[in-house]
C-alpha positions as CSV (number, residue, x, y, z in Angstrom):
1,L,39.4,-20.8,-9.9
2,C,37.5,-24.0,-10.0
3,T,36.5,-23.3,-6.2
4,G,33.9,-22.2,-4.1
5,D,35.6,-18.8,-3.7
6,G,36.1,-18.9,-7.7
7,A,32.2,-19.1,-8.5
8,R,31.4,-16.8,-6.1
9,L,34.2,-13.9,-7.5
10,W,32.5,-15.3,-11.0
11,S,28.7,-14.6,-9.8
12,N,29.9,-11.3,-8.9
13,I,31.3,-10.2,-11.7
14,G,28.1,-11.5,-13.4
15,A,26.0,-9.2,-10.8
16,V,28.0,-6.1,-11.7
17,R,28.2,-6.9,-15.7
18,M,24.0,-7.3,-15.0
19,N,23.6,-4.0,-12.9
20,T,25.6,-2.1,-15.8
21,G,23.1,-3.7,-18.4
22,D,26.0,-5.6,-20.0
23,F,23.5,-9.0,-20.0
24,D,25.4,-11.0,-22.6
25,G,28.6,-10.7,-20.2
26,A,26.3,-11.6,-17.1
27,Y,25.3,-14.4,-18.9
28,K,28.7,-15.7,-19.7
29,A,29.8,-15.1,-16.0
30,Y,26.9,-17.0,-14.2
31,A,27.3,-20.0,-16.7
32,E,30.8,-20.3,-15.4
33,A,30.1,-19.7,-11.8
34,L,27.0,-22.2,-12.6
35,S,29.7,-24.7,-13.9
36,I,32.4,-24.4,-11.3
37,R,29.3,-25.0,-8.7
38,H,28.3,-27.9,-10.7
39,K,31.7,-29.4,-10.6
40,V,32.5,-28.9,-7.1
41,G,29.6,-29.7,-5.6
42,L,28.0,-26.5,-4.8
43,L,24.8,-26.0,-6.8
44,E,23.0,-26.9,-4.1
45,T,23.4,-24.1,-1.6
46,T,21.7,-20.9,-0.5
47,E,24.1,-19.3,-3.1
48,G,23.8,-21.5,-6.4
49,S,20.1,-21.1,-5.4
50,L,20.4,-17.0,-6.1
51,L,23.0,-17.9,-9.0
52,Q,19.8,-19.8,-10.7
53,M,17.3,-16.6,-9.9
54,N,20.0,-14.4,-11.5
55,I,20.3,-16.2,-14.5
56,G,16.4,-16.7,-14.7
57,F,16.0,-12.9,-14.2
58,L,18.4,-12.6,-17.2
59,A,16.2,-14.9,-19.6
60,R,13.4,-12.8,-18.3
61,T,14.8,-9.8,-19.3
62,G,16.0,-11.3,-22.4
63,G,12.3,-12.2,-22.9
64,D,12.8,-16.2,-22.8
65,L,10.1,-16.9,-20.2
66,D,10.6,-20.5,-20.9
67,A,14.2,-20.5,-19.7
68,A,13.3,-18.1,-16.9
69,L,11.5,-20.7,-15.4
70,V,13.5,-23.7,-15.6
71,S,16.1,-21.6,-13.6
72,Y,14.0,-20.0,-11.2
73,E,12.1,-23.7,-10.7
74,A,15.7,-25.0,-10.2
75,A,16.5,-22.4,-7.8
76,R,12.8,-23.1,-5.9
77,C,14.3,-27.0,-6.1
78,T,17.5,-26.0,-4.3
79,R,16.3,-23.5,-1.7
80,E,13.5,-26.8,-1.0
81,M,16.6,-28.6,-0.5
82,T,18.5,-26.6,1.7
83,G,15.3,-25.8,4.0
84,T,15.5,-21.9,2.5
85,M,12.1,-21.6,0.6
86,N,9.9,-20.4,3.6
87,T,12.2,-17.2,3.9
88,P,11.6,-13.5,2.3
89,D,14.1,-14.6,-0.3
90,G,12.1,-17.4,-1.1
91,A,9.2,-15.4,-1.4
92,R,10.9,-13.3,-3.8
93,L,11.6,-16.3,-5.7
94,L,8.1,-17.2,-5.9
95,S,7.5,-14.1,-7.2
96,S,9.2,-14.0,-9.9
97,I,7.9,-17.4,-11.0
98,A,4.4,-15.7,-10.4
99,D,5.4,-13.1,-12.6
100,T,6.6,-15.1,-15.3
101,R,3.6,-17.2,-15.4
102,G,1.6,-14.3,-15.8
103,A,3.6,-13.2,-18.5
104,K,3.2,-16.6,-20.3
105,G,-0.5,-16.2,-19.9
106,D,-1.0,-18.2,-17.0
107,H,-2.8,-16.5,-14.5
108,K,-4.3,-19.2,-12.4
109,G,-0.7,-20.1,-12.1
110,E,0.4,-16.9,-11.5
111,M,-2.6,-16.4,-8.7
112,E,-1.4,-19.6,-7.0
113,T,1.8,-18.9,-7.0
114,Y,1.4,-15.3,-5.6
115,E,-0.7,-16.8,-2.9
116,E,2.4,-19.4,-1.7
117,A,4.4,-16.3,-1.7
118,R,2.0,-14.3,0.7
119,R,1.8,-17.9,2.8
120,V,5.7,-17.8,3.2
121,L,5.5,-13.9,4.2
122,E,2.6,-14.8,6.7
123,A,5.1,-17.4,8.0
124,T,8.0,-15.3,8.4
125,G,6.0,-12.3,9.8
126,T,7.2,-10.1,6.8
127,L,3.8,-9.8,5.4
128,E,3.3,-6.4,6.9
129,S,6.7,-4.9,4.8
130,N,7.1,-3.0,1.2
131,D,7.1,-6.4,-0.1
132,G,4.5,-8.3,1.6
133,A,2.2,-5.2,0.2
134,T,3.8,-5.8,-3.7
135,V,3.0,-9.6,-3.1
136,L,-0.9,-8.5,-2.1
137,T,-0.9,-5.9,-4.7
138,N,0.2,-8.8,-7.7
139,L,-2.0,-11.5,-5.9
140,A,-4.9,-9.0,-6.1
141,S,-4.3,-8.5,-9.8
142,A,-3.7,-12.0,-10.7
143,M,-7.3,-12.4,-9.0
144,V,-8.8,-10.3,-11.3
145,K,-7.3,-12.1,-14.0
146,C,-9.1,-15.1,-12.5
147,E,-12.2,-13.3,-12.1
148,R,-12.2,-13.4,-8.6
149,V,-12.8,-9.5,-8.2
150,V,-14.4,-10.1,-4.4
151,D,-11.1,-11.8,-3.4
152,A,-9.0,-9.2,-5.4
153,L,-10.7,-6.3,-3.6
154,V,-10.1,-7.5,0.0
155,V,-6.4,-8.5,-0.9
156,Y,-6.0,-4.6,-2.2
157,E,-7.3,-3.5,1.1
158,D,-5.1,-5.6,2.7
159,A,-2.3,-4.1,0.7
160,K,-3.3,-0.7,1.1
161,R,-3.3,-1.2,5.0
162,V,0.3,-2.2,4.8
163,R,1.2,0.7,2.6
164,E,-0.6,3.5,5.1
165,R,0.9,1.3,8.4
166,N,4.5,1.7,6.9
167,G,3.9,5.3,5.5
168,T,4.3,4.3,1.6
169,M,0.8,5.0,0.5
170,N,1.8,8.2,-0.9
171,T,5.2,7.3,-2.9
172,Q,5.9,5.7,-6.4
173,E,6.0,2.0,-4.4
174,G,2.1,2.9,-3.1
């Protein structure tokens, strides 16, 4: 199983285990996939980045914020190397990094990373999506934490406009 297909199989096992709440099993499966990808030279791929992001999510869920950031930053580096950072998936990764920075109390880093996610969504034409509205809402919240209240109100209005336009203002997301 020391092939790309083997790594993909272990990643799929990890995803199923994660979705069923077996975080230890998920971590072991992801670790095996990571090891295989490293051995066969397939870590620096889009799939490798997704694997690193999933490992970051597991670490974040387990409360290990430092390990989560290490994994997320590795995923970011891989996306930058493969030219896939400026995509909606890249913006999701940036949102995970921002959220984790905020959880660590780094609100300036949180705000700056959400601003970067917003720029990516703008560049890809996907800011007017539900993901875009979520990034805007989270950015505004980080701005408040950084005492940029006037800017936050403008960004909250942008998020509200996107939610109204998409018909999600009166939903749980909105």
